[in-house]
N, C-alpha and C positions, 0 to 999 in steps of 0.2 A: 502494500499499501503508498503512497505517494504521500511523503511528507510536508507540510506546509511551514512559512515561516510568516506573521505577520511582523514587517517591519515601520514599527510606530516612531516619529522625530520627536517629539517633547518630553518634558518630564511628565512622570505617573508618580501618583494623581495627581490632577489638573480642574481647573474649572471651567473646560471647553467641553462643550455640547459633543464632539467629536470622538470626545476619547472614550465617551461611555459609547457611540457608537461602533467604534473598532472592537474594544473588548466585547461587546453584544457580540457582535459577527461571530467574533472567535468561539463562545460558548454554543452560539449555533451551528456555528460549523461541525464545533465535537458533537453536537448532538444529529448531525448527518455522518458521523463516521469519521471524519476529517483528524490526525494525526497531527497535531499545529502546533507551535510555538509561537510567543510573542517577544519579539526585540525591541526595549528601549533604551535610552540614553541611561548608560550608567549612573549618571548624577539623581535619575528617579529615589524615589524613599523604597524604602526598603521592601520585599516582595510581600513580605504580610500586610503589608499595609495597604497596598495595591490591591491585592485578591480580596480584602476585606470591603473597600471602596469599590469596588468593580462586579463582588460577587462572581469573582470570575472560576473557572472549571477545573479544580485539583489537578487535573489532566495537563493545564495548557501549562508548559515550561516556562517562565522569565527568564529571558536571555538579555540580562546589562551588556549594552556596548560602547564601545570608545567612539564619545563624540567632542573630540577636543577641540575643534575650529569652526564655529558654525556657519563659516563662510563654503566649508566643504563639508557638510554635514553629512549630507547621501553620498558623500564619496567612502569616509570615514566608516560611515556606518555599515556599508554593503563590506567594504574590505575586511570588517570585522568579525560582520557576518558568516561571510565566504569562509573564514578560520576557523569558527566558534561552530555551527550550524552544517548539518548535513541534510537540511531542507531540499526537495526538488524543487518544491515551487513558492515564488514568493506573491506575496501580497503588498500593497502599501496605499498610503496615498501621497507620497512623496514622486512626483513625475520627473526630475533626475535622474533618483534612483531607480524607477523604475527603466528608464529607457538604458542605463548604464549595466543594468543587473539581466537586460534580457540581448544588448549586443554581447555578453559577455557567455551567451550562451542560457543563461535560467530561464526558466517558463516563470513569467511573470503577470501579474493582476495589478492594473493601477485603477485604484477609486477616482473616481472623481467627482467633488461636492463643489465647486466651482471653476469658473474659466480655465481650461490650462496655460493662456498665454497670461495668468496673472502670476501665475509662477515664476519664481525668483531664476533669472537667465535662459526662461526657455529660449530664446530665439538664437540661444547657442545649442542646447541639448536637442529641439526639434531636428538640426542639422544631420541627427543619426538616423535619424525614423528611417531613413532610405538603404540604411545598410541591415537593419533588423527584422528577422524572418517573421511573419505573420502567424507564424506554430510559436515563435516565442512572447508574444507581447499581445495583451487584449485590455479591453475598457470597458470600466461600469462608471454609467453615468448617474448621479441622483435623480435627474431632471431631463425631460422630453428634450428642452432646448439644447440642453449640454452634449446629449447622446447626439445631437443632428448637427452640432459645431463645432468641433473638439479643433481638427489641425486638418491643412488642406491634403498634407501627405499620410494621413491615417485612412482621408476616403480614395486615394488616389493607388495605394498598395492593399486598400480593404483590407486594414486591420478587423476583427472582431469586436463589435462594438455593441454591449446592452444597456437597455435603461432599467435600472433594478430603483424603484423608489426608496426614498427614506423612509427608515424601518423604523422601529420602537419596540423595546420589550412589550411582552404580553403583562400587563399589572394586573391583570382579574379583579376587577374592582368591586367589591363587595359591600360599599357603600351605595343605596338607592339616591339618586340625585336629590330628593325631596328630603333627604337628612342628612346633606353634607352641610358644613359648617357656615361656609360663603357661599352666596350668591355668583360673584365673579370671579376670577383668577385670569393672573397673568405670570408665565412663568418663561422667563427668558433676560434679553440686555437691555441695557440701558442706552446703548450707543444710539445713535440719530440714526432712522431708519425704520426701526422695532417696532416704534410704534408707543413709548410710554407715554407723549405725549397726549396721544390719543385714549390712553388708559386715564390719565387723569381731568380731561374733557369729559368723559363719560362718569365718571366718580364723581364731579362736580354738577353736573344734571341729574344724578340719580342720588342724592343724600342716602333713601330710603332703602337703596340697594348696602349690601354690604363687601367690600374690594380685597382683594389679598394676594399681592404682589411678590412673587418669587424673584430674586436677581440682588445683583452686586450697586448698590446706590452708588457707590463712590465713582462708577464711570461718568456719572450724571448728576451730581451732589442739590442742582438748582432745583430739578424736578422732583427730586427725591426731596429736599425740604418742604414744597408746595405738597407733594402727596401727604407727609407728614402730620399736616398741618389738617388736613379734612379727617372728623372725626367717623366715617364711614371706611378707612383705610387703613389698611395692616401690611406695614413694609414685613412681609417676614425674614429677608435676606436671600442672600446664593444657599443653594440645595445643592448636595450629591447628588451621586447617582446611586447612592444607596438610600437616600429618604428621598427620591424623586416621586417613588409612588405615592408616598403619601400625601405629602406636596399636591401632587396632581387630584387626589381623590379629595382635597379639605373646598374644594368648589364645583357648582354646577355650570356654569359657562367659562370658558374658556376663551379668552380671547388672544386674536392674532392681527395686530392692525399694521401689517406692513406697508410703508412707500411705496407705490406704483412705479419708483426710478430706480430702486436698489437701496442699499446700508453700507454704512461704515464708519468709523471713529477717529481721533487721532492718532490710536495706536493703530490703525486695522485698515489695508485696505478697501477700499469702496468696490462694492460688490453689486454688479446691476442686477436687478430684481430678476431677467430670466435664469440665472445662477441659485435661486434661493432652494433650498434643500425640501421646506418642507417637514422637517421635523418637528417643529413643534406641534403643529396641523396632526399630525399621525401618532404623536403621546398624548394629546384631547382626547384625541377618537380610541386609542388604548384604555385611557383610562374611565370611559366613560361619561366624558366632559361632552356637552353640546358646542361644537367649534363657532366660534363666530370671526370673521375673517374678513379683508381686504377681498376684493374679487379681482386676481393678477391670475395669470395664467397657470403658476406654477401651482397655484390652490386648485385650481378648477381644473389639473388633472387627477387632484387625487382627492375632491367632493362635486358631491352635487347638489347646488345651491337648493334649498328646501327641503332636499330628501335627507343628505347628510350631511347639512348644515346649513349658516345664515350666512351671505356674503353681503360684503357696504361695498360703498362707493369709497375707496382708500381718501377723496379728494371732500367728501362732503360728510362733515361733520353730523350734521341733524339727521342722516340717514341712521349712523351710527347709534345716537343715540334715543331715535324714534325705536329702531327696530329690539336693541336693547330691552328698552322699555316692553314691548310688546313681548318678546320674548320670557320675561320674569315674569311676567304673571299670567304665565299658563304654563302649569305644571303638565300638563298630559302633553301639549306640543315639543316641552323638552325632552321628557321620557321619549319621545316616539324618535324625534332626530338623535338623540345617545345612543339608542338603542340599534338604528340605521347604522350609526357612524361604528358603533363598536362591530356589529356584523363585517362591516366594511374595510376595516382594520387587520381583521382574523382573515381574511378573505386575499388581501393585497396589500400589508405594510406590516405582517409580523417580520421577523430576523431570521425565522424557520424558515419565508419564502424568499428573501433575500439571498441564505446562505445555500437555497437551495437553486436559486439563478446563478449564482457565483459559479457553482460546483459544476453546474451542467454546460457552462458556457470553457470551463475550463478543462473536462472531458470530452469539448468537440476542437479541442486544436487538434 
């Protein structure tokens, strides 16, 4: 049986949603019979803390690897992995590492959660695509838009590309929506474009509804201070992957008020909205929340307005305020929408589905 190695380029544990996505995928691959290791920078916390934070399957070996030079992190990590792991198949979110690994003859899966041309030095690394066998490199894109627009060379050489939507753990909700502590919730970043300002406006307009916000307020202290001043808002802080299930099941209506342009912050690159992974949407669905989101293409690929979610005009605050008010006063509709969303999640957006898709793609190389 082929051995797999997931190479993750950031210290663990961390506050980034992609770390949970990576480790949950590893768990799901184990459930599909894959023998997999996890490589991460040796500067990460001890392995016991990583396992506890992400509930990592005990069969997954954690391989700390050398990363002495951030500017050449992909190269250093690859060389260390080749030295200390006998894995046959690599999987990563690092484009440079994927190109180099496949160029050296290793079967490699590159997971894409944003446009590949935003990767550091991609204009250099893409030149090597022409020399890579299509049996050595394949691409898994988190959105339809990404899967159709990776790189011209990918199209010319006909590398295998598949669309595997953002996935979430099965949170197995055990709290009926009408018995949850808060009416409305938001889980995510305070960075511009993610919609925290919209959450604030909705909370101001509906003082009778209770709101809870999970995220790090330090990234936007001004809006955080305004939210703290509202009697109907609770700032619950950042929540790690081990506790995300309880957080998601603490509210009935989950907000995802994305900008229709994109998002980014002072210390993060701007990501056009076409590159949105919709992870928040899928997590809400898994937890049995009603999704109320901006009407944008990446979200419309996941949910259906009026059936599995309520979609609003990203630029019309009155639309958000009125729809939240109508929904909050209709418990039957809340239950119907959340039940449909939950069924949709189980059918299409669990890590089990994603793992099966990726394993099948590799088997076809």
